[in-house]
Every structure is written in structure tokens, then in C-alpha cells.
C-alpha positions as CSV (number, residue, x, y, z in Angstrom):
1,M,0.0,0.1,0.0
2,N,1.4,3.5,-1.0
3,P,1.2,6.0,1.9
4,D,-1.4,8.7,1.7
5,I,0.3,12.0,2.0
6,R,-3.1,13.4,3.1
7,N,-2.5,11.4,6.4
8,L,0.8,12.5,7.1
9,D,0.6,15.8,9.1
10,L,3.6,17.3,10.7
11,N,2.7,15.9,14.2
12,L,3.3,12.5,12.8
13,L,6.5,13.4,11.3
14,K,7.6,14.7,14.8
15,A,6.4,11.7,16.6
16,F,8.1,9.3,14.4
17,D,11.3,11.4,14.7
18,A,11.2,11.5,18.5
19,L,10.5,7.7,18.5
20,L,13.6,7.1,16.4
21,D,15.8,9.0,18.8
22,E,14.3,7.8,22.2
23,R,13.4,4.2,21.2
24,S,10.7,4.3,23.6
25,V,7.1,5.6,23.5
26,T,7.3,6.9,26.9
27,R,10.3,9.2,26.5
28,A,9.0,10.2,23.0
29,A,5.6,11.3,24.8
30,Q,7.9,13.1,27.4
31,R,9.8,15.0,24.7
32,L,6.8,16.0,22.7
33,A,4.8,17.1,25.9
34,L,2.1,14.6,25.0
35,T,0.4,11.5,26.9
36,Q,1.8,7.9,26.2
37,P,-1.6,6.8,24.6
38,A,-1.4,9.8,22.4
39,V,2.0,8.8,20.9
40,S,0.9,5.3,20.8
41,G,-1.8,6.1,18.8
42,M,0.5,8.0,16.3
43,L,2.7,5.2,15.9
44,M,-0.5,3.1,15.0
45,R,-1.3,5.9,12.3
46,L,2.3,5.9,11.2
47,R,2.3,2.0,10.9
48,D,-0.8,2.2,8.9
49,S,0.5,5.0,6.5
50,F,3.6,3.2,5.6
51,D,2.4,-0.5,6.0
52,D,5.2,-1.4,8.1
53,P,5.6,-1.9,11.7
54,L,8.4,0.7,11.7
55,F,9.4,-0.1,15.4
56,V,9.4,-3.6,16.9
57,R,9.8,-4.3,20.8
58,A,13.3,-5.5,21.9
59,Q,14.9,-6.3,25.3
60,R,15.9,-2.7,25.6
61,G,13.3,-0.5,24.2
62,M,12.3,-0.2,20.5
63,V,14.2,-1.2,17.6
64,P,13.6,0.5,14.0
65,T,13.0,-1.3,11.0
66,A,14.7,-1.4,7.9
67,R,12.0,0.7,6.6
68,A,12.1,3.1,9.5
69,E,16.0,3.5,9.0
70,Q,15.3,4.3,5.2
71,L,12.9,7.3,6.3
72,A,15.0,8.6,9.1
73,E,17.4,10.9,7.2
74,P,14.7,12.1,4.9
75,V,12.3,12.9,7.7
76,K,14.8,14.6,9.6
77,R,15.6,16.9,6.7
78,L,12.0,17.5,5.9
79,L,11.3,18.8,9.5
80,G,14.7,20.8,9.5
81,E,13.6,22.5,6.3
82,I,10.1,22.9,7.9
83,E,11.5,24.8,11.0
84,T,13.6,27.2,8.6
85,M,10.8,27.9,6.7
86,L,8.8,29.0,9.8
87,R,11.7,31.2,10.8
88,P,11.6,34.9,9.7
89,A,13.5,35.0,6.3
90,A,16.0,37.7,7.1
91,F,18.5,37.1,9.8
92,D,19.5,40.2,11.8
93,P,22.7,39.2,14.4
94,A,22.3,42.4,15.9
95,T,19.0,41.5,17.1
96,A,18.8,38.0,17.1
97,S,18.1,35.8,20.1
98,M,19.3,32.2,20.3
99,T,21.4,29.8,22.2
100,L,24.1,27.7,20.5
101,V,25.4,24.6,21.9
102,I,29.1,23.4,20.4
103,A,30.9,20.2,21.2
104,S,34.4,21.0,21.5
105,T,37.7,19.5,22.9
106,D,39.6,21.7,25.2
107,Y,42.1,22.6,22.4
108,A,39.4,23.9,20.1
109,L,37.9,25.6,22.9
110,R,41.2,27.7,23.2
111,A,42.0,27.9,19.5
112,V,38.7,28.3,18.0
113,V,36.0,29.2,20.3
114,V,37.9,31.8,22.3
115,P,39.0,33.9,19.2
116,W,35.5,33.6,17.8
117,L,33.6,34.6,20.8
118,G,35.0,38.1,20.7
119,S,33.6,38.6,17.1
120,L,30.3,37.0,18.0
121,R,29.9,39.3,21.1
122,L,30.3,42.5,18.9
123,R,28.0,41.4,16.3
124,A,25.4,39.6,18.1
125,P,25.1,40.3,21.7
126,N,22.0,38.1,22.4
127,I,23.3,35.2,21.2
128,R,24.0,32.7,24.0
129,V,26.9,30.1,23.8
130,A,27.1,26.8,25.6
131,V,30.2,24.7,25.2
132,Q,30.5,20.9,26.3
133,P,32.9,18.3,25.7
134,V,33.0,16.0,22.7
135,D,31.4,12.7,23.4
136,H,32.2,10.8,20.2
137,R,30.0,7.8,21.3
138,E,26.7,10.2,21.5
139,L,27.7,12.9,19.2
140,H,25.8,11.8,16.1
141,G,22.5,11.2,18.2
142,Q,23.0,14.7,19.9
143,L,23.3,16.3,16.4
144,D,20.3,14.6,15.0
145,R,18.2,15.4,18.0
146,G,19.3,19.0,18.0
147,D,21.0,18.8,21.5
148,V,24.3,20.0,19.8
149,D,24.3,22.5,16.9
150,M,27.9,22.0,16.0
151,A,31.1,20.1,16.7
152,L,34.8,20.9,16.2
153,L,36.4,18.0,15.2
154,T,39.1,16.5,12.8
155,P,38.1,14.7,9.5
156,E,39.2,11.3,11.0
157,T,36.5,11.6,13.8
158,T,33.8,13.2,11.6
159,A,31.0,10.7,11.1
160,P,29.6,10.0,7.6
161,G,26.4,11.7,6.5
162,L,27.3,15.0,8.6
163,R,28.1,18.3,6.8
164,A,31.5,19.5,7.6
165,S,34.0,22.3,6.5
166,D,37.7,22.5,6.9
167,L,38.9,25.4,9.2
168,F,42.5,25.4,9.3
169,D,45.6,22.8,9.2
170,E,47.5,22.9,12.5
171,R,51.3,21.9,13.2
172,Y,53.2,21.3,16.4
173,V,55.9,23.5,18.1
174,C,58.1,23.2,20.9
175,V,57.0,25.8,24.0
176,L,59.2,26.4,27.1
177,R,59.3,29.6,29.5
178,A,60.9,32.3,28.5
179,D,64.2,32.2,30.7
180,H,64.3,28.4,30.3
181,P,68.1,27.6,30.0
182,D,67.9,26.3,26.4
183,A,65.4,29.3,25.2
184,A,68.2,31.9,24.4
185,A,69.7,29.6,21.8
186,G,66.6,29.9,19.6
187,S,66.7,26.4,18.5
188,L,66.9,22.8,19.9
189,S,69.2,20.0,18.6
190,L,67.5,16.5,18.4
191,D,70.0,15.4,21.0
192,R,69.1,18.2,23.3
193,F,65.3,17.8,22.6
194,C,65.5,14.0,23.6
195,A,67.5,14.9,26.5
196,L,65.1,17.4,28.2
197,D,62.1,16.5,30.5
198,H,58.9,16.8,28.6
199,V,55.2,17.1,29.6
200,L,52.5,15.5,27.6
201,V,48.9,15.8,26.8
202,S,46.7,12.6,26.4
203,S,43.0,12.5,26.8
204,S,43.1,10.5,29.9
205,G,46.2,11.9,31.5
206,A,47.8,8.4,32.0
207,A,49.8,8.0,28.6
208,F,53.2,8.9,28.3
209,K,53.6,8.6,24.5
210,G,51.8,10.5,21.8
211,V,52.4,11.6,18.2
212,T,55.8,13.1,18.9
213,D,57.0,10.0,20.2
214,A,55.9,8.1,17.3
215,A,57.6,10.4,14.8
216,L,60.9,9.9,17.2
217,A,60.4,6.0,16.9
218,R,60.4,6.2,13.1
219,I,63.9,7.8,13.3
220,G,65.0,5.4,16.1
221,R,64.9,8.0,18.9
222,S,62.9,8.5,22.1
223,R,62.5,11.3,24.7
224,R,61.7,11.7,28.3
225,V,58.1,12.3,29.2
226,V,58.0,12.7,32.9
227,T,54.6,14.4,33.3
228,S,51.3,13.5,31.6
229,V,48.1,15.8,32.0
230,S,44.7,15.4,30.3
231,S,44.1,18.9,29.4
232,F,46.3,21.5,27.2
233,L,44.8,24.3,29.2
234,V,47.3,23.7,32.3
235,V,50.3,23.3,30.1
236,P,51.3,26.8,30.1
237,E,51.5,26.8,34.2
238,I,53.5,23.6,34.3
239,L,55.9,25.1,32.0
240,L,56.3,28.6,33.8
241,A,56.8,26.6,37.1
242,S,59.7,24.1,35.9
243,D,62.4,23.4,33.4
244,L,59.9,21.0,31.5
245,I,59.3,21.6,27.7
246,A,56.1,20.7,25.6
247,V,55.1,19.9,22.0
248,V,51.8,21.2,21.6
249,P,49.5,22.6,18.5
250,R,50.9,26.2,17.5
251,R,47.8,27.9,18.2
252,L,47.6,27.0,21.7
253,A,51.2,28.5,22.0
254,L,50.1,31.9,20.6
255,R,50.2,35.0,23.0
256,Q,51.1,33.0,25.9
257,P,52.9,35.3,28.4
258,G,56.1,34.0,29.4
259,L,56.4,31.5,27.1
260,V,58.6,31.2,23.8
261,M,58.0,28.9,20.8
262,L,60.7,26.9,18.9
263,E,60.7,24.7,16.0
264,P,60.8,21.2,16.7
265,P,64.1,19.5,15.6
266,L,61.9,16.7,13.6
267,E,59.2,16.5,11.5
268,I,55.7,16.0,13.6
269,P,52.6,15.3,11.5
270,G,50.0,17.8,12.3
271,F,46.2,17.8,11.9
272,R,43.2,19.5,10.6
273,K,40.5,21.1,12.6
274,T,36.9,20.7,11.1
275,L,33.5,22.2,11.9
276,V,30.7,19.8,11.7
277,W,27.0,20.2,11.8
278,H,23.7,18.3,10.8
279,E,21.6,18.6,7.5
280,R,18.7,19.7,9.6
281,T,20.4,23.1,10.5
282,H,22.3,23.2,7.0
283,R,20.0,26.1,5.5
284,D,19.0,27.8,8.9
285,P,20.2,31.5,8.3
286,G,21.2,32.0,11.7
287,Q,23.4,28.8,11.8
288,Q,24.7,29.8,8.6
289,W,25.8,33.2,9.7
290,V,27.3,31.8,12.9
291,R,29.3,29.1,10.9
292,A,30.6,31.9,8.4
293,L,31.6,34.1,11.6
294,L,33.7,31.0,13.0
295,T,35.2,30.3,10.0
296,Q,36.3,34.0,9.7
297,A,37.7,34.0,13.0
298,C,39.7,31.2,12.6
299,R,41.2,32.2,9.5
300,A,41.9,35.7,10.9
301,V,44.6,34.0,13.2
302,R,48.2,34.2,12.3
């Protein structure tokens, strides 16, 4: 049986979208501010319209059928386009009032969000920004549901099916305090680099090897990592209080009082930073303006 478009009102599609995200009639009802019987009735109508169960009971909630999986992306895209259509056509940043949720690592918070916020506050003072850590296991679902508006990732960590735009290519530099015994020379030999004590950033704060150690291993060398932390943001304080050195992304080392940058004595592969968002917000005028401003702010950093 072919679905009758006359039976597919917007509320049915919103119910389908909520059921797809929540995998539970009860949670979908809470999200939609409806009663559980009302959502059950909407599910019955959806099943009749598409001549498919759409969701079947499993040990943990409800599982979408293959037909429901096929419908997921078109429905989310359609709902996003309807939301955009219902908003005012013109976007005025000076008067716009909205809340943006951005998923970011601590590196991207310092290197991307901080310089962008200055521009945003000048142009759009009523836009609020909430920054939360990136959870790669949950991110796609968060973008699907609209819990997160955009994320700052790398191409390697960007899931298929998401919109993405490259922001910049980053490289690594050595950082040490300005009055460090090795700072005056203006450069580090490979032997001296390997002999010095290093602080390293790992996501867990427990690892003592990273991209620099992999680069050293390729040429048969190693360094002495004596401190491991989970955040880049504490590294400047550690360097200022010790004779340790660090290899960090260059944008983190810019304009850090009391610290100097030196070129590493070996080739260390850098990485690319990417802005990621969902199809549902792709054509939203406000989101488009915000993404353009963020990209512009990143490219202004030298």
C-alpha cells in the first residue's frame, strides 16, 4: 500500500522523529509533551500509512525496522526545512536571540571558540553559547536530536552523513618558558630535545607517549616524558613553574605570556580542524551566519 500524503501531518512526522531518537514511547511522549496513549496512537497511524511496523519491541526499548531506518534521514531533513521555513527569512545578528550548543575539545575551546567569541559578542550580543566536551559515542545522536548544533572535530573523527567544513591545518611547536636555560639559543638540537624532560597531553592523562613519540620512533629515537596531563589548558602553568618543555599545537602557544616557541628538531605530523553540523541546520540562516563568522575568526589567526 502506498502512503497517503493526506494522512501524514507534521505532528506524525515529529512523533516518528522522537520515537527514532528515544526508542521508547514513554520517552518520546515526554519529549513531545504528550501522553503515552497519544504517542501510541500516532505510532499506529504511522504504521498504517507506511504499511510497516516501523518499530519492534526488543530487550532494551524499541528497535527501528529497515523501513524506519530508510525514512530517518529524509524525515529529519524535512523537519529541519520546515523549521527554517517558519523562521523569519532575514537574519539580523544584532537583534537575534538564540542559544548555540557546541561540542569541543579543550584544544578547540582555546584555539577556535575563544577568538570566535570576541567577534560574536560584538556582532550578536544576544546569542548565548554553551560549550560541552565532545563525546564521540553520543555526538551523532546529539546532532540528530538538536542537542548539539555544531562540533569541532578532525576529518578522521567526523562520522559519515554529517556536513563538514575545514577550518585550518595545525602544526606542532616546542614551548618552554622564556627564561628556560635552552630558550636563548633559539633552537633545539635533536639530542638536546630528547634529553630534556617533557610534559605530554593525553586524553586520559595517563599515557606517556603521543604523536611526537611516534615520530621519534620512526627515526630510532625517544624522549623523556615525565608528566602526563589530560588538558592542554594547564600546560602553560606547568612550563612556567619548571624546566619542562612541551610539544603543543601552535595555536595554543600564541600570545602566552612568559613562554617562547621553538621549531621541533624533527618532522611531527599536524592535523586539520573541522567544523561539523547536521543536515537539519544546514539551511538555517542563523546557523549559516554563525558558521561563517566562526570560519572567518579562525582564518584571521596568524
